[in-house]
C-alpha positions in Angstrom: 0.0 0.0 0.0 1.4 3.4 -0.9 0.8 6.4 1.2 -1.3 9.2 -0.4 -2.4 12.6 0.8 -5.1 12.2 3.4 -3.9 8.8 4.5 -2.0 8.4 7.7 -0.1 5.1 8.4 0.9 4.4 12.0 3.5 1.7 12.8 4.2 0.7 16.4 6.1 -2.3 17.7 3.9 -4.8 19.6 4.6 -6.2 23.1 7.6 -8.5 23.7 5.8 -11.9 23.1 4.5 -10.8 19.7 8.0 -9.6 18.7 9.5 -13.0 19.6 6.8 -14.8 17.7 7.5 -12.6 14.7 11.2 -13.3 14.9 10.4 -17.1 15.0 8.2 -16.8 11.9 10.9 -14.9 10.1 13.4 -17.6 10.9 10.9 -20.2 9.6 11.8 -19.1 6.0 15.4 -20.0 6.7 14.7 -23.3 8.4 12.0 -24.7 6.1 11.0 -24.6 2.5 8.6 -21.7 3.1 9.2 -18.8 0.8 11.3 -16.2 2.5 9.2 -13.3 1.2 6.0 -14.8 2.7 7.7 -15.5 6.1 9.2 -11.9 6.2 5.8 -10.3 5.5 4.0 -12.5 8.1 6.7 -11.8 10.7 6.4 -8.0 10.1 2.6 -8.1 10.5 2.9 -10.1 13.7 5.7 -8.0 15.3 4.4 -4.5 14.3 1.0 -3.0 14.7 -0.1 -1.3 11.5 -3.0 1.2 11.6 -4.3 3.2 8.6 -6.5 6.3 9.0 -8.2 8.4 6.4 -7.9 12.0 7.3 -10.7 14.4 6.6 -9.8 17.6 4.9 -10.1 20.8 7.0 -13.1 22.9 6.1 
């Protein structure tokens, strides 16, 4: 997803257990036959909280 005017993206690290689970999922791509890209995207989504907000124009 690309950022555009009027769209705010917020990224925040999750609590420690989720970060460890994300790291384990990322390592899964190295340890198994799972595609590394799929493991990296999944690990990012588990370890980081992503919020998107559509901003209203000021009147």
